[in-house]
N, CA, C and O atoms as a DFTB+ gen file, in Angstrom:
388 C
 N C O
     1  1      71.101     -26.927     -28.927
     2  2      71.435     -25.509     -28.954
     3  2      70.140     -24.723     -29.017
     4  3      70.071     -23.503     -29.169
     5  1      69.230     -25.473     -28.897
     6  2      67.677     -24.750     -29.099
     7  2      67.430     -23.790     -27.714
     8  3      67.422     -24.519     -26.722
     9  1      67.258     -22.584     -27.425
    10  2      66.580     -22.058     -26.217
    11  2      67.930     -21.264     -26.090
    12  3      67.845     -20.331     -25.291
    13  1      69.016     -21.397     -26.623
    14  2      70.501     -20.266     -26.184
    15  2      70.493     -18.976     -26.223
    16  3      69.595     -18.569     -26.960
    17  1      71.074     -18.201     -25.773
    18  2      71.372     -16.866     -25.800
    19  2      71.740     -16.364     -27.002
    20  3      72.599     -17.106     -27.479
    21  1      71.462     -15.338     -27.805
    22  2      72.231     -15.365     -28.944
    23  2      73.093     -13.904     -28.787
    24  3      72.395     -12.890     -28.759
    25  1      74.018     -13.798     -28.722
    26  2      74.506     -12.120     -28.439
    27  2      73.810     -11.330     -29.368
    28  3      73.042     -10.597     -28.744
    29  1      73.734     -11.149     -30.586
    30  2      73.171     -10.064     -31.570
    31  2      71.790     -10.114     -31.204
    32  3      71.518      -8.913     -31.227
    33  1      70.584     -10.791     -30.832
    34  2      69.587     -10.945     -31.033
    35  2      69.106     -10.931     -29.791
    36  3      68.164     -10.146     -29.687
    37  1      69.427     -11.582     -28.646
    38  2      69.062     -11.851     -27.609
    39  2      68.560     -13.149     -27.006
    40  3      68.580     -13.619     -25.869
    41  1      68.143     -13.524     -28.080
    42  2      67.091     -15.176     -28.153
    43  2      67.286     -15.791     -29.432
    44  3      66.746     -15.322     -30.435
    45  1      68.004     -16.787     -29.471
    46  2      67.989     -17.663     -30.507
    47  2      66.663     -18.726     -30.510
    48  3      66.274     -19.474     -29.613
    49  1      66.058     -18.466     -32.038
    50  2      64.525     -19.389     -31.671
    51  2      65.044     -20.959     -32.491
    52  3      64.052     -21.687     -32.536
    53  1      65.981     -21.483     -32.972
    54  2      66.218     -22.712     -33.380
    55  2      66.958     -22.643     -34.421
    56  3      67.530     -21.565     -34.588
    57  1      67.175     -23.684     -35.388
    58  2      66.868     -23.573     -36.815
    59  2      65.960     -23.381     -37.594
    60  3      64.872     -23.879     -37.302
    61  1      66.076     -22.661     -38.749
    62  2      64.938     -22.395     -39.493
    63  2      63.868     -23.749     -39.736
    64  3      64.367     -24.865     -39.877
    65  1      62.834     -23.620     -39.762
    66  2      61.399     -24.871     -40.112
    67  2      61.543     -25.373     -38.933
    68  3      60.941     -26.447     -38.957
    69  1      62.052     -25.191     -37.793
    70  2      62.093     -25.946     -36.549
    71  2      62.392     -24.688     -35.334
    72  3      63.235     -24.727     -34.438
    73  1      61.583     -23.785     -35.583
    74  2      61.941     -22.802     -34.420
    75  2      61.121     -22.841     -33.298
    76  3      59.915     -23.045     -33.440
    77  1      61.601     -22.677     -32.234
    78  2      61.075     -23.245     -30.929
    79  2      60.675     -21.734     -30.566
    80  3      61.530     -20.850     -30.622
    81  1      58.850     -21.362     -30.051
    82  2      58.917     -20.123     -29.458
    83  2      58.696     -20.184     -28.390
    84  3      58.343     -21.216     -27.818
    85  1      58.870     -18.958     -27.806
    86  2      59.140     -18.612     -26.181
    87  2      58.055     -18.970     -25.774
    88  3      57.100     -19.114     -26.536
    89  1      57.985     -19.217     -24.295
    90  2      56.679     -18.890     -23.886
    91  2      56.046     -17.359     -23.845
    92  3      56.829     -16.411     -23.904
    93  1      54.638     -17.132     -23.745
    94  2      54.448     -15.884     -23.563
    95  2      54.114     -15.441     -22.433
    96  3      53.275     -15.995     -21.722
    97  1      54.920     -14.062     -22.038
    98  2      55.000     -13.426     -20.927
    99  2      53.746     -12.800     -20.698
   100  3      53.150     -13.209     -19.701
   101  1      53.185     -11.900     -21.376
   102  2      51.636     -11.336     -21.207
   103  2      50.705     -12.103     -22.007
   104  3      50.925     -12.318     -23.199
   105  1      49.527     -12.584     -21.318
   106  2      48.330     -13.299     -22.306
   107  2      47.433     -11.949     -22.536
   108  3      47.826     -11.278     -21.583
   109  1      46.660     -11.299     -23.082
   110  2      46.148     -10.344     -23.103
   111  2      44.711     -10.973     -24.164
   112  3      44.537     -11.236     -25.353
   113  1      43.990     -10.995     -23.029
   114  2      42.424     -11.638     -23.310
   115  2      41.273     -10.174     -23.501
   116  3      41.377      -9.139     -22.843
   117  1      40.316     -10.418     -24.463
   118  2      39.300      -9.378     -24.593
   119  2      37.966     -10.311     -24.352
   120  3      37.789     -11.484     -24.680
   121  1      37.060      -9.369     -23.648
   122  2      35.800      -9.749     -23.849
   123  2      35.039      -8.658     -23.438
   124  3      35.545      -7.730     -22.807
   125  1      33.423      -8.709     -23.860
   126  2      32.844      -7.709     -23.764
   127  2      31.742      -7.879     -22.792
   128  3      31.016      -8.859     -22.621
   129  1      31.761      -6.400     -22.013
   130  2      31.413      -6.000     -20.964
   131  2      29.884      -6.647     -20.347
   132  3      29.586      -7.564     -21.113
   133  1      29.181      -6.558     -19.628
   134  2      27.712      -6.996     -19.318
   135  2      27.154      -5.676     -20.003
   136  3      26.625      -5.604     -21.112
   137  1      27.327      -4.914     -19.334
   138  2      26.405      -3.402     -19.690
   139  2      26.552      -3.205     -21.415
   140  3      25.625      -2.644     -22.000
   141  1      27.406      -3.551     -21.970
   142  2      27.548      -3.718     -23.554
   143  2      26.907      -4.678     -24.023
   144  3      26.578      -4.670     -25.210
   145  1      26.630      -5.592     -23.286
   146  2      26.223      -6.945     -23.985
   147  2      24.447      -6.669     -23.933
   148  3      23.772      -6.732     -24.960
   149  1      23.868      -6.370     -22.607
   150  2      22.715      -5.787     -22.423
   151  2      22.328      -4.716     -22.015
   152  3      21.804      -4.771     -20.902
   153  1      22.392      -3.453     -22.621
   154  2      22.665      -2.251     -22.205
   155  2      21.053      -1.971     -21.339
   156  3      21.078      -1.328     -20.290
   157  1      20.333      -2.260     -21.631
   158  2      18.871      -2.202     -20.883
   159  2      18.284      -3.159     -19.859
   160  3      17.253      -3.008     -19.204
   161  1      19.063      -4.082     -19.849
   162  2      18.806      -5.054     -18.756
   163  2      18.174      -4.665     -17.381
   164  3      18.777      -4.070     -16.489
   165  1      17.152      -4.995     -17.342
   166  2      16.247      -4.291     -15.698
   167  2      16.344      -3.069     -15.871
   168  3      17.412      -2.610     -15.468
   169  1      15.624      -2.327     -16.329
   170  2      15.862      -0.793     -16.620
   171  2      14.581      -0.569     -16.438
   172  3      14.199       0.300     -15.654
   173  1      13.447      -1.598     -17.396
   174  2      12.109      -1.266     -16.695
   175  2      12.024      -1.532     -15.483
   176  3      11.703      -0.608     -14.736
   177  1      12.245      -2.673     -14.994
   178  2      11.861      -3.148     -13.905
   179  2      12.407      -1.796     -12.655
   180  3      11.622      -1.331     -11.829
   181  1      13.575      -1.449     -12.752
   182  2      14.016      -0.416     -12.093
   183  2      13.619       0.884     -11.909
   184  3      13.585       1.661     -10.955
   185  1      13.249       0.926     -13.377
   186  2      12.509       2.401     -13.386
   187  2      10.852       2.129     -12.562
   188  3      10.304       3.068     -11.985
   189  1      10.420       1.188     -12.605
   190  2       9.192       1.370     -11.999
   191  2       9.365       1.565     -10.301
   192  3       8.754       2.254      -9.484
   193  1      10.384       0.714     -10.205
   194  2      10.502       0.646      -8.633
   195  2      11.138       1.970      -7.794
   196  3      10.943       2.212      -6.603
   197  1      11.871       2.681      -8.648
   198  2      13.028       3.447      -8.538
   199  2      11.701       5.134      -8.491
   200  3      11.749       5.949      -7.570
   201  1      10.831       5.232      -9.522
   202  2       9.757       6.163      -9.468
   203  2       8.614       5.873      -8.278
   204  3       7.784       6.751      -8.044
   205  1       8.601       4.776      -7.631
   206  2       7.617       4.693      -6.644
   207  2       8.638       5.098      -5.408
   208  3       8.193       6.064      -4.788
   209  1      10.019       4.553      -4.842
   210  2      10.423       4.863      -3.966
   211  2      10.701       6.716      -3.872
   212  3      10.706       7.429      -2.868
   213  1      10.876       7.023      -5.066
   214  2      11.412       8.525      -5.011
   215  2      10.045       9.446      -4.477
   216  3      10.089      10.412      -3.715
   217  1       8.834       8.845      -5.111
   218  2       7.554       9.702      -5.156
   219  2       7.135       9.391      -3.636
   220  3       6.834      10.355      -2.932
   221  1       7.098       8.090      -3.088
   222  2       6.682       7.841      -1.583
   223  2       7.771       8.720      -0.484
   224  3       7.563       8.817       0.726
   225  1       8.798       9.240      -1.117
   226  2       9.729      10.367      -0.596
   227  2       9.146      11.422      -0.294
   228  3       8.922      11.615       0.901
   229  1       8.748      12.365      -1.229
   230  2       8.725      13.225      -1.583
   231  2       7.164      13.632      -1.426
   232  3       6.986      14.831      -1.641
   233  1       6.118      12.981      -1.135
   234  2       4.658      13.060      -0.886
   235  2       4.707      13.857      -0.256
   236  3       4.351      14.840      -0.907
   237  1       5.039      14.232       1.100
   238  2       4.567      15.135       2.356
   239  2       5.369      16.232       1.869
   240  3       5.596      16.890       2.884
   241  1       5.948      16.825       0.851
   242  2       6.436      17.896       0.270
   243  2       5.418      18.499      -0.604
   244  3       5.091      19.677      -0.466
   245  1       4.887      17.700      -1.532
   246  2       3.878      18.101      -2.493
   247  2       2.474      17.967      -1.905
   248  3       1.943      19.052      -1.671
   249  1       1.901      17.104      -1.673
   250  2       0.801      16.947      -1.235
   251  2       0.301      18.367      -0.528
   252  3      -0.126      19.356      -1.125
   253  1       0.458      18.210       0.808
   254  2      -0.164      19.426       1.665
   255  2      -0.324      20.515       0.876
   256  3      -1.438      20.921       0.544
   257  1       1.122      21.236       0.410
   258  2       0.554      22.313      -0.349
   259  2      -0.991      22.094      -1.171
   260  3      -2.062      22.618      -0.864
   261  1      -0.705      21.127      -2.327
   262  2      -1.960      20.721      -3.527
   263  2      -2.839      21.409      -2.846
   264  3      -3.332      22.514      -3.070
   265  1      -3.122      20.029      -1.279
   266  2      -4.548      19.906      -0.852
   267  2      -5.350      21.306      -0.490
   268  3      -6.559      21.521      -0.398
   269  1      -3.876      22.426      -0.271
   270  2      -4.387      23.546       0.699
   271  2      -4.476      24.508      -0.255
   272  3      -5.058      25.564      -0.005
   273  1      -3.990      24.297      -1.300
   274  2      -4.236      25.262      -2.788
   275  2      -5.563      25.004      -3.285
   276  3      -6.412      25.874      -3.478
   277  1      -5.698      23.792      -3.478
   278  2      -7.212      23.308      -4.039
   279  2      -8.353      23.707      -3.220
   280  3      -9.453      24.044      -3.659
   281  1      -7.870      23.619      -1.536
   282  2      -9.649      23.901      -0.709
   283  2      -9.842      25.321      -1.038
   284  3     -10.981      25.686      -1.330
   285  1      -8.382      26.604      -1.024
   286  2      -8.636      28.203      -1.628
   287  2      -8.984      27.946      -2.380
   288  3     -10.194      28.141      -2.260
   289  1      -8.724      27.431      -3.591
   290  2      -9.240      27.800      -4.714
   291  2     -10.875      27.229      -4.716
   292  3     -11.621      28.090      -5.183
   293  1     -11.622      25.919      -4.281
   294  2     -12.821      25.598      -4.246
   295  2     -13.419      26.678      -3.624
   296  3     -14.366      27.181      -4.229
   297  1     -12.900      27.446      -1.922
   298  2     -13.956      27.918      -1.531
   299  2     -13.835      29.483      -2.305
   300  3     -14.940      30.025      -2.287
   301  1     -12.911      30.225      -2.887
   302  2     -12.956      31.228      -3.687
   303  2     -13.930      30.970      -4.819
   304  3     -14.679      31.932      -4.987
   305  1     -14.108      30.123      -5.509
   306  2     -14.942      29.856      -6.846
   307  2     -16.397      29.844      -5.890
   308  3     -17.153      30.789      -6.115
   309  1     -16.733      29.075      -5.088
   310  2     -17.816      29.205      -4.430
   311  2     -18.635      30.425      -3.834
   312  3     -19.843      30.659      -3.809
   313  1     -17.484      31.145      -3.345
   314  2     -17.812      32.534      -3.130
   315  2     -18.100      33.312      -3.904
   316  3     -19.049      34.048      -3.634
   317  1     -17.555      33.434      -4.899
   318  2     -18.066      34.145      -5.934
   319  2     -19.118      33.733      -6.660
   320  3     -19.828      34.575      -7.210
   321  1     -19.455      32.016      -6.809
   322  2     -20.715      31.981      -7.665
   323  2     -21.838      32.464      -6.517
   324  3     -23.034      32.520      -6.802
   325  1     -21.309      32.815      -5.154
   326  2     -22.336      32.982      -3.893
   327  2     -22.694      34.409      -4.097
   328  3     -23.852      34.739      -3.837
   329  1     -21.693      35.467      -4.610
   330  2     -21.789      36.881      -4.256
   331  2     -22.430      37.316      -5.959
   332  3     -22.871      38.441      -6.196
   333  1     -22.369      36.200      -7.016
   334  2     -22.667      37.022      -8.292
   335  2     -24.280      36.714      -8.199
   336  3     -25.002      37.451      -8.871
   337  1     -24.882      35.707      -7.437
   338  2     -25.810      35.049      -7.435
   339  2     -27.036      35.942      -6.882
   340  3     -26.627      36.822      -6.124
   341  1     -28.474      35.941      -7.072
   342  2     -29.233      36.782      -6.654
   343  2     -29.382      37.126      -4.785
   344  3     -29.745      38.152      -4.211
   345  1     -28.882      35.653      -4.177
   346  2     -28.757      36.153      -2.960
   347  2     -27.428      36.894      -2.480
   348  3     -27.412      37.601      -1.473
   349  1     -26.405      36.686      -3.224
   350  2     -25.478      37.479      -2.851
   351  2     -25.159      38.859      -3.364
   352  3     -24.243      39.557      -2.928
   353  1     -26.096      39.234      -4.450
   354  2     -25.708      40.283      -4.838
   355  2     -27.021      41.221      -3.783
   356  3     -26.861      42.428      -3.600
   357  1     -28.203      40.511      -3.199
   358  2     -28.882      41.483      -2.181
   359  2     -27.858      41.408      -1.046
   360  3     -27.546      42.534      -0.659
   361  1     -27.330      40.547      -0.489
   362  2     -26.631      40.705       0.611
   363  2     -25.567      41.644       0.830
   364  3     -25.294      42.052       1.959
   365  1     -24.811      42.087      -0.455
   366  2     -24.104      42.814      -0.765
   367  2     -24.649      44.072      -0.849
   368  3     -24.084      44.811      -0.042
   369  1     -25.484      44.622      -1.463
   370  2     -26.651      45.527      -1.367
   371  2     -26.775      45.907      -0.218
   372  3     -26.718      47.129      -0.079
   373  1     -26.974      45.115       0.970
   374  2     -27.685      45.826       2.390
   375  2     -26.315      45.926       2.856
   376  3     -26.108      46.995       3.429
   377  1     -25.224      45.080       2.786
   378  2     -23.917      45.669       3.516
   379  2     -23.046      46.993       2.755
   380  3     -21.992      47.482       3.161
   381  1     -23.710      47.334       1.729
   382  2     -23.010      48.383       1.131
   383  2     -23.580      49.631       2.016
   384  3     -22.737      50.405       2.468
   385  1     -25.056      49.890       2.309
   386  2     -25.813      50.854       2.420
   387  2     -25.022      51.283       4.132
   388  3     -25.426      52.254       4.773
């Protein structure tokens, strides 16, 4: 009589002390995600190479304007120093008259 249907509960488990468990329908397993085990695995390595890759792709947008601005500023500083020197003042005095 073990394992027959019971009209009240739907399944008869057997005599007390000698119960038969039904086979489980769904087995639930839990595990820890690899991201939770090592959250910073390879982060330093990836950061170095991703930074290099991104900088390499942006260098043509940043460097030429920087070089032009640096050259203009360097020229302006040299011109200012010359105009405020003795020779520059004499040249400017001659051109003003």
